[in-house]
C-alpha positions as CSV (number, residue, x, y, z in Angstrom):
1,M,-3.1,-0.8,-15.4
2,K,-5.9,0.6,-13.3
3,N,-5.5,3.7,-11.2
4,K,-5.9,1.8,-8.0
5,D,-3.0,-0.5,-9.0
6,I,-0.8,2.5,-9.8
7,I,-1.7,4.0,-6.4
8,C,-0.8,0.7,-4.8
9,D,2.6,0.6,-6.5
10,V,3.2,4.2,-5.4
11,I,2.3,3.4,-1.8
12,N,4.5,0.3,-1.8
13,G,7.4,2.2,-3.3
14,Y,7.0,5.0,-0.8
15,F,7.0,2.6,2.2
16,M,10.0,0.7,0.8
17,D,11.9,4.0,0.5
18,V,10.8,5.1,4.0
19,S,11.7,1.7,5.5
20,N,15.2,1.8,3.8
21,D,16.0,5.2,5.2
22,V,14.2,5.5,8.5
23,I,12.2,2.5,9.7
24,K,15.0,0.0,9.8
25,V,16.6,2.1,12.5
26,K,13.5,1.8,14.5
27,G,12.9,-1.9,13.7
28,D,9.4,-1.3,12.4
29,E,9.9,-2.3,8.8
30,A,7.5,-5.3,9.1
31,M,4.8,-3.0,10.5
32,I,5.2,-0.5,7.7
33,E,5.1,-3.2,5.1
34,D,2.0,-4.6,6.7
35,L,0.4,-1.2,6.7
36,S,1.1,-0.7,2.9
37,V,-0.4,-4.1,2.3
38,K,-3.5,-3.2,4.2
39,I,-3.8,0.1,2.3
40,C,-3.5,-1.8,-1.0
41,K,-6.2,-4.3,0.1
42,A,-8.5,-1.5,1.1
43,L,-8.0,0.2,-2.3
44,K,-8.7,-3.0,-4.2
45,I,-11.8,-3.8,-2.0
46,E,-13.1,-0.3,-2.7
47,E,-12.5,-0.9,-6.4
48,E,-14.5,-4.1,-6.3
49,N,-17.3,-2.4,-4.4
50,E,-17.5,0.3,-7.1
51,C,-17.7,-2.4,-9.8
52,G,-20.5,-4.1,-7.7
53,R,-22.5,-0.9,-7.7
54,I,-22.4,-0.5,-11.4
């Protein structure tokens, strides 16, 4: 497992925990989930760019 994938899992886990405790009350769970997906995509794109430079 690559570092970026681990970071992704941590981010997703964090947002899931936050959404369970806090975000559901505010009704923004979908927005937080979308944000975590965007962060993961950004990390993976960055990883691909690094590979491209090598």
